[in-house]
C-alpha positions in Angstrom: 68.9 110.6 218.9 69.2 109.9 222.7 67.6 107.0 224.8 68.2 105.7 228.2 68.5 101.9 227.0 69.5 100.5 223.8 68.9 96.9 223.3 70.8 95.1 220.3 68.8 92.0 219.2 65.0 91.6 219.2 65.2 87.9 220.1 64.1 86.0 223.2 66.4 87.8 225.6 66.1 91.1 224.1 62.3 91.3 224.0 62.1 90.1 227.6 64.8 92.7 228.7 62.8 95.5 226.8 59.7 94.8 228.8 61.4 95.3 232.0 64.0 98.0 231.3 61.7 100.8 231.9 60.9 103.9 229.7 62.9 105.3 227.0 64.1 102.1 225.5 65.0 101.4 222.1 65.0 97.7 220.7 66.9 97.1 217.2 67.2 94.0 215.1 68.4 93.4 211.6 65.5 91.0 210.8 62.3 91.9 209.0 60.3 90.6 212.2 61.2 90.1 215.8 61.6 86.8 217.6 62.5 84.8 214.4 64.2 82.0 216.3 61.4 81.9 218.6 58.9 81.4 215.6 60.7 78.7 214.0 61.6 76.8 217.2 59.9 73.6 218.2 58.5 72.9 214.8 56.6 76.2 214.9 55.2 75.6 218.4 58.1 76.8 220.6 59.4 74.8 223.6 59.4 78.0 225.5 60.5 76.6 229.0 60.9 73.4 230.9 59.2 72.4 234.1 62.4 71.1 235.6 64.6 74.0 234.7 67.5 74.4 237.2 71.1 75.3 237.1 72.2 71.8 236.8 70.9 71.9 233.1 73.3 74.4 232.0 76.9 74.3 230.8 79.3 77.2 231.5 82.9 77.9 232.5 81.3 78.8 235.9 78.5 76.7 236.6 77.3 78.8 239.5 76.9 81.9 237.3 73.3 81.2 236.0 72.0 80.4 239.7 71.0 84.0 240.6 69.1 85.1 237.3 67.3 81.6 237.3 66.2 81.9 240.7 64.8 85.5 240.5 62.9 84.6 237.2 61.9 81.0 237.2 60.0 78.8 234.6 56.9 79.4 236.8 57.2 83.2 236.4 57.3 82.7 232.7 54.2 80.3 232.8 52.3 83.0 234.8 53.0 85.3 231.9 51.9 82.9 229.4 48.6 82.2 231.3 47.9 85.9 231.6 48.1 86.2 227.9 45.8 83.3 227.6 48.0 81.1 225.5 47.3 77.4 225.6 50.3 75.0 226.1 50.9 71.3 227.0 53.9 69.1 228.2 55.3 66.9 225.5 57.9 65.1 227.3 60.6 65.4 229.9 59.0 68.6 231.3 59.1 70.3 227.8 56.2 72.9 227.5 55.0 73.7 224.0 52.2 76.0 222.6 49.2 74.3 221.5 48.8 76.4 218.7 51.6 78.6 217.4 55.2 79.9 218.5 53.9 83.4 216.9 51.8 83.6 220.2 55.0 83.8 222.3 56.5 86.4 220.0 53.3 88.5 220.1 53.2 88.3 223.9 56.8 89.5 224.3 56.4 92.4 221.7 53.0 93.5 223.5 54.9 93.5 226.8 57.7 95.5 225.4 55.4 97.9 223.8 53.4 98.2 226.8 56.8 99.3 228.6 57.1 101.9 225.9 59.7 100.3 223.7 60.5 101.8 220.4 61.1 98.7 218.1 63.3 99.2 215.0 63.5 96.3 212.5 65.6 95.8 209.3 68.3 97.9 211.1 72.0 97.1 210.9 74.7 98.1 213.4 77.6 99.9 211.8 79.7 100.7 215.0 79.8 101.1 218.7 81.9 103.6 220.5 82.1 104.6 224.3 81.0 108.1 225.3 81.5 110.0 228.6 78.0 109.3 229.6 77.5 105.7 228.0 77.6 104.7 224.3 77.1 105.8 220.9 75.8 103.4 218.2 75.7 104.0 214.5 73.0 102.2 212.5 71.6 102.0 209.2 67.8 101.9 208.4 66.1 102.2 205.2 69.3 103.5 203.7 69.7 106.2 206.3 72.3 106.3 208.9 71.4 107.2 212.4 73.4 107.8 215.5 72.0 106.8 218.8 73.4 107.7 222.1 72.4 105.7 225.3 73.2 105.2 228.8 72.7 101.5 228.9 73.6 99.2 226.1 72.6 95.6 226.0 74.0 93.1 223.7 71.3 90.6 223.0 72.4 89.4 219.5 72.6 85.7 220.4 75.6 83.4 219.2 76.7 82.2 215.8 74.1 79.5 215.3 71.9 79.3 212.2 73.8 82.0 210.2 71.1 81.7 207.4 68.9 83.7 210.0 71.6 86.4 210.2 73.7 85.1 213.2 77.0 86.7 213.1 78.6 86.8 216.6 78.3 90.5 216.7 78.1 90.5 220.6 81.6 88.7 220.6 82.9 91.5 218.4 81.6 94.3 220.4 82.9 92.7 223.6 86.3 92.2 222.2 86.3 95.9 221.1 85.9 96.8 224.8 88.5 94.3 226.1 85.6 92.1 227.6 86.8 88.6 227.4 85.2 85.8 225.1 85.5 82.0 225.7 86.1 79.8 222.8 83.0 79.0 221.0 81.6 75.9 219.1 78.4 74.6 217.8 76.1 73.0 220.5 73.0 70.9 220.3 73.9 69.8 216.9 73.9 66.4 214.7 77.1 64.4 214.4 78.7 63.6 211.0 80.7 60.6 209.9 83.0 61.0 207.0 82.5 57.6 205.5 78.5 57.8 205.5 78.6 54.5 207.2 74.9 55.1 208.4 73.4 56.1 205.0 71.7 52.7 204.7 69.9 53.3 208.1 68.8 56.8 207.4 65.5 57.6 208.8 65.7 55.0 211.5 65.0 56.1 214.9 65.0 54.2 218.3 65.1 55.1 222.1 68.8 54.9 223.6 70.8 56.1 226.4 73.6 58.3 225.1 76.6 59.8 226.6 79.9 61.5 225.7 83.1 60.9 227.4 82.1 63.4 230.1 78.5 65.0 231.1 75.3 63.5 231.8 73.5 60.4 230.4 70.5 61.3 228.2 67.7 58.7 227.8 66.1 60.1 224.5 65.6 59.1 220.8 68.5 58.4 218.2 67.9 59.1 214.5 70.2 57.8 211.8 70.9 60.2 208.9 72.8 60.0 205.6 75.5 62.1 207.0 75.5 60.6 210.5 73.6 60.7 213.8 71.0 63.1 215.0 67.8 63.0 217.2 67.5 64.5 220.6 69.9 62.1 222.4 72.7 63.1 220.0 71.9 66.8 220.1 72.2 66.7 223.9 75.6 65.0 224.0 77.0 67.1 221.3 77.3 69.9 223.8 79.6 67.8 225.9 81.4 66.0 223.1 84.9 67.1 222.1 86.6 66.7 218.6 88.4 63.4 218.5 86.4 61.6 221.2 84.2 58.8 221.1 80.4 58.6 222.1 78.6 55.8 223.9 75.2 54.4 223.0 73.1 52.0 225.1 70.7 50.3 222.5 69.0 48.5 225.5 68.0 51.7 227.8 65.5 49.5 229.8 68.3 47.0 230.6 65.9 44.0 229.9 67.3 42.6 226.7 69.6 39.8 228.4 66.8 38.5 230.6 64.4 38.6 227.6 66.8 36.7 225.2 67.3 34.0 227.8 63.6 33.6 228.3 63.1 33.4 224.5 65.8 30.8 224.3 63.5 28.6 226.3 60.4 29.2 224.1 61.9 30.3 220.7 65.3 28.5 220.6 65.0 27.2 217.1 64.7 30.7 215.7 67.7 32.6 214.5 69.3 34.8 216.9 69.2 37.7 214.4 65.4 37.0 214.0 64.8 37.1 217.8 67.0 40.2 218.3 65.0 41.9 215.6 61.9 41.7 218.0 63.6 44.3 220.2 65.7 46.3 217.9 64.9 47.6 214.4 65.9 44.8 211.8 67.9 47.0 209.7 70.0 48.0 212.6 70.5 44.2 213.6 71.6 43.5 210.0 74.0 46.4 210.2 75.6 45.2 213.4 75.3 41.4 212.9 78.8 40.8 211.5 80.6 43.0 214.0 78.9 41.5 216.9 78.9 37.9 215.8 75.2 37.6 215.5 74.5 34.3 213.7 73.2 30.8 214.4 70.1 29.7 216.4 69.2 31.3 219.8 69.2 27.8 221.4 73.0 27.5 220.6 73.9 30.7 222.5 75.2 30.1 225.9 75.1 32.7 228.8 78.3 34.0 228.1 77.7 34.5 224.4 74.5 36.4 225.1 76.0 38.5 227.8 78.9 39.4 225.6 76.4 40.4 222.8 74.1 42.5 225.1 77.2 44.3 226.9 78.4 45.5 223.4 74.9 46.6 222.5 74.7 48.6 225.8 78.0 50.4 225.1 78.2 50.8 221.4 81.2 53.1 221.0 81.6 55.5 218.0 83.8 58.2 216.8 82.3 60.9 215.0 84.1 62.8 212.4 82.6 66.2 213.4 79.3 67.8 213.6 77.1 69.8 211.2 78.4 72.8 212.9 76.8 76.4 213.2 74.7 75.8 210.1 72.0 73.5 212.0 73.3 74.1 215.6 70.6 75.2 217.9 72.9 77.1 220.2 76.4 78.3 220.5 78.6 76.9 223.3 80.9 79.4 225.0 80.6 83.1 224.6 81.1 86.3 226.6 83.2 85.3 229.8 80.9 85.0 232.9 83.8 86.2 235.1 83.4 89.6 233.4 79.8 90.0 234.3 77.8 90.5 237.4 75.5 87.4 237.9 72.8 89.6 239.6 72.5 92.3 236.8 74.4 90.9 233.6 76.4 94.0 233.5 80.1 94.1 232.5 81.8 94.7 236.0 84.7 96.8 234.2 82.2 98.9 232.1 79.0 100.1 233.8 76.2 100.5 231.5 77.0 97.5 229.3 75.0 94.5 229.8 75.2 91.0 227.9 72.2 88.6 228.0 71.1 85.3 226.3 72.9 83.1 224.1 75.9 85.7 223.9 76.8 84.7 227.3 78.9 81.6 228.2 75.8 79.8 229.5 74.3 77.0 227.4 71.2 75.0 228.3 70.4 71.4 227.5 67.8 70.6 224.8 64.3 71.1 226.0 63.3 74.6 226.6 66.2 75.4 228.9 67.8 78.0 226.5 64.7 80.0 226.3 64.4 79.9 230.2 68.0 81.4 230.2 66.8 84.1 227.7 63.9 84.9 229.9 65.9 84.9 233.2 68.9 86.8 232.1 66.7 89.3 230.0 64.7 90.0 233.1 67.8 90.3 235.5 69.3 93.0 233.1 66.0 94.8 232.5 65.3 95.0 236.2 68.9 96.3 237.0 68.6 99.0 234.3 65.2 100.1 235.5 66.6 100.4 239.2 69.9 102.0 238.1 70.6 105.2 239.9 
């Protein structure tokens, strides 16, 4: 078989690329259905983009690389597509846009767009090997027990990273890149819960509260923290996990509004006879106060605490330093940090500079977004960039 364009991976980026790559395009995937990670995302409602998406919301060895693709296919362009398909959506928080009904609507929209463009979709298809030919590439693949050899002028790697292996993630794009001497940066799990070897938070499991969280480097994230049997999760922890390095501390501000010190001073005037622990439990979960009480010296009546004592207490609560043992790893990670080196790619077309006709898009590239719809936006933008480049390739 011979096609103009062969796209490996029918996820978010692959589907978007197929919709724009022009005629004679084949899209293949090992799964039984396209867009499986789209389908399960956002609790089944898909946080498909973010109203505030921009280059500052992405991590990469080259922070400027994502600018071109993001500027040429923005969140508003994707929203226009969603609106044209009549899909109802809403903003949940912090610019995160979700389907009102089902993530399956986004999958169907992308499949419809790809098929409208003439894409031939092959599912339950595994890749056996990829070789270079004089005019492009040859890919051996297995479908329904039969081996097929497909030659193509353009080959697009859209197979994602290593995150969520139970859905079939293998790092195939990295293997193919290495085969053709395309550099791959170190990879690790991102947007992932932290673990602590001593299960110190098991007694707080299920407890959630708003915090401001940060790693030793990177941004401060004002989102929710969730205690688990194994450690710490919730949006705030997932966000900072992408900035955290093994062996480092994380910093939690348990008074994100910054009003606790003034409030305790006021309560000292009106409720001074009450225990400090009781009054503190009006502002923080009682189980957490009990957990921290000994370490922070929370004891005695509020009236007996002078300003210095309260200041010391609140300062500690506003910079609770913890040292995770590690993370849950790829098993539960939402994304893979690192990937195919952006220095090897054109930021305009996503084409490998040294190997014309080979493109890399989506999570396989060393571009990783924050939690909140940013990684889907990178899939749409990078897929669109490659698709358009292929369609316009002489």
